[in-house]
N, C-alpha and C positions, 0 to 999 in steps of 0.2 A: 488486693487484686480481686476484682469482681469476676466470679467464675464464668459468667455469661460472656465475658470479653477475653478470656484466656484462650490462647492458641498454642498447641504443642503437637509434637509428632507422636503418632501412635506407638512407635517403637520405644520412645523415651518413657511413655506411660507404662508400657509393659515391663521395661527394664527397672523402673522404680517400684514396681509392686502393685500397680493399679490402685483403685479406690478401696479404702478399708470399710467394709460393710458393717463392722462392729461399732463404728462411731455413729451415734444417732444424729449427728449434725456436724457440719464443717468438714466433711470428707474432702471437699475441694481445697480447703486450706492445707490439710495434711498432704494432699497430692502436690500442691505447689511447693511445700517445704521439701518433699522428697525429690521433686524435679530440680530444685535449687542445689541439691547435693550432686546432681549429675552435670550441671552446667549453669550458665548465667541466666538470670531472669531479668526481663526488661519491663518496666512499668511506664507506659506512655503517659505523659502528663495531661493529655487531653481527656475529657470525659467521653467515654465510648458508650456508656449506658447510664440509665437512671434507675436507682433501686430505692424503693420506699418500704419502710417497715411500718405496718399499720395493724391495728387491733384485729382485723379480720384475716390477716395473712398467716400462712403456715409458719413462717419464721417467727412471728410474734408468739404464736401458741406453743411452739417448740422451744422457746427461749430457755426455759429451765433445763431441759435435757441437753440442749446445745452447749450450755455453759459448762456442764460436766465434761463434754467432749473437748471443749477448748482447754480445760485444765489438763486432760490426758494428752492432747496433742503437744502442748508446750513442754510437758515433762518428757514426752517421747523424743523430742528434737533438742533437748537441752544441751547436749554435747556438740551439736553440729552448728549452732548459731550463737553469735555473741548476743549479749543482752538478755540472757535467760532470766536473771533476777527481776528485771523490769517486766518482761513478758509474763512471767509467772504471777507477779503481783497484779498485773492488769487482768489476767484470766481469773484469778481469785476474786478480784473486785467485781468483775462481770458476773461471776457465780453468785456473789452476795447481792448484787444489784437486781438480778433476775428474781430474787426472792422477796423484794420489797413489795408493798401493796401497789396495785395497779395505778392508783391515783398518783402516787409519788413518782412512779416511772413515767407516767404520762406527762407530768409537769416538768421533769428534769431531763428528759431524753434529748431534746434538741440542743440544750446547752452543753450537756456532757458529750454529745457527738461532736460538736464543734470544738470543744476543748481537746478532746482526744486527737482530732485531726491536726489541730494547731501544734500540739505538743509532740506528736509522733509521726505525722504524715510527711513532713519535709525532711526530717532527720533520717528516715529509713530505719527506724528501730523496730 
């Protein structure tokens, strides 16, 4: 779920514990997982926003720190969601990938992004 398209009630956010400021990235993912424990989440199949990761963007520069946050988030929610082993393996792979040389990441990003969406997007893992 792209955070810029997520809609939730303020009281639900307050009930789930707000955003975790100790996470250097992916606070929005953590919030979505916490909200999912309170009720159902719906993912509309239409694209509501376009997000681009590029070398000049903050997400690209924070990629290494964000990957550590991803591992922490998956471990934090391991008891609440099915598929923990796959999610943990993906988070660890992302952690390793972010440490590859920039040229390798640049060459493989599009392919790996499409592969991840085809493997995990439709199945809801």
